[in-house]
C-alpha positions in Angstrom: 0.0 0.0 0.0 1.4 3.4 -1.0 2.3 5.6 2.0 0.2 8.8 2.0 2.2 11.8 1.0 2.2 14.1 4.0 3.7 17.1 2.4 1.6 19.3 0.1 3.2 21.4 -2.6 1.0 24.1 -4.1 2.4 25.4 -7.4 1.0 25.7 -10.9 4.2 24.8 -12.7 7.1 24.1 -10.5 8.2 20.9 -8.7 9.7 20.7 -5.2 13.2 20.1 -6.6 13.0 23.4 -8.4 11.9 25.2 -5.2 15.0 23.7 -3.5 17.3 25.3 -6.1 16.3 28.8 -5.1 15.3 28.4 -1.5 18.0 25.9 -0.5 15.5 24.4 2.0 16.3 20.6 2.4 12.6 19.8 2.9 12.2 20.1 -0.8 14.5 17.2 -1.4 12.1 14.8 0.3 10.1 12.6 -1.9 6.9 12.7 0.1 5.4 15.7 -1.7 2.0 15.6 -3.2 1.7 18.3 -5.8 -1.5 20.3 -6.4 -1.7 22.9 -9.2 -4.7 25.1 -8.2 -7.2 26.0 -5.6 -9.7 23.2 -6.4 -7.0 20.5 -6.2 -5.7 22.0 -2.9 -9.2 22.0 -1.3 -10.1 18.5 -2.7 -6.8 17.0 -1.5 -7.3 18.2 2.1 -11.0 17.2 2.1 -10.1 13.7 0.9 -6.8 13.0 2.8 -6.9 15.4 5.8 -4.4 18.0 6.7 -0.8 17.3 5.7 2.2 17.6 7.9 3.3 20.6 6.0 2.2 22.8 3.1 4.4 24.9 0.8 2.6 27.7 -0.9 3.1 29.4 -4.3 1.1 32.6 -4.7 0.6 33.0 -8.4 -1.2 29.9 -9.6 -2.0 31.0 -13.2 -1.3 33.8 -15.5 -5.0 34.6 -15.6 -5.2 35.5 -11.9 -3.6 38.9 -12.5 -6.2 41.6 -12.0 -9.0 41.7 -14.5 -8.9 45.2 -16.1 -12.6 45.8 -15.7 -13.5 44.5 -12.3 -10.1 44.8 -10.4 -10.7 41.3 -9.2 -8.5 38.3 -9.5 -9.7 36.0 -12.2 -8.1 32.9 -10.9 -7.7 32.0 -7.2 -4.2 32.4 -5.7 -2.2 30.8 -3.0 -3.5 33.4 -0.7 -7.0 32.2 -1.3 -5.8 28.7 -0.5 -4.3 30.0 2.8 -7.6 31.7 3.7 -9.6 28.5 2.9 -7.1 26.5 5.1 -7.7 28.8 8.1 -11.4 28.5 7.7 -11.1 24.7 7.5 -8.9 24.5 10.6 -11.3 26.8 12.5 -14.4 24.9 11.4 -12.9 21.5 12.4 -11.0 22.6 15.5 -7.6 21.7 14.0 -4.2 23.1 14.4 -2.6 24.7 11.3 0.0 22.4 9.8 3.6 23.7 9.3 3.8 26.0 6.4 6.4 27.6 4.0 6.0 29.9 1.1 8.3 29.3 -1.9 6.6 31.9 -4.1 8.8 34.2 -6.1 6.2 36.9 -5.8 7.5 38.9 -2.8 4.2 40.7 -2.0 2.2 37.5 -2.4 4.6 35.6 -0.3 4.5 38.2 2.5 0.7 38.3 2.4 0.4 34.5 2.7 3.0 34.3 5.5 1.4 37.2 7.4 -2.1 35.7 7.2 -0.9 32.2 8.4 1.3 33.6 11.2 -1.4 35.9 12.5 -3.9 33.0 12.7 -1.3 30.7 14.3 -0.6 33.3 17.0 -4.2 34.0 17.8 
């Protein structure tokens, strides 16, 4: 029986080994990563398998999620949306937040995700 992958890697295009090359975080060398590419896969994976031991977030999950010119809304959900959903899920189910990391190359998106999760964890 296949061991459940307890590490969740959220990124639309990259693989954990690629994140290792620019973060130098050894965690990305482990082979227990389950990769999800978008918000729906992220939510479904957690609903089906439960919370992982750790989640690594990317912010920009598709070219389309840059602001729509007309509505000023994101067209596609981002890693930040995944982090917000994760907090709601943990609150609704009385669960502790798993360990988290943000490997996003978007500095503003990365800071937003980390601030959101750190603030929730410290409440």
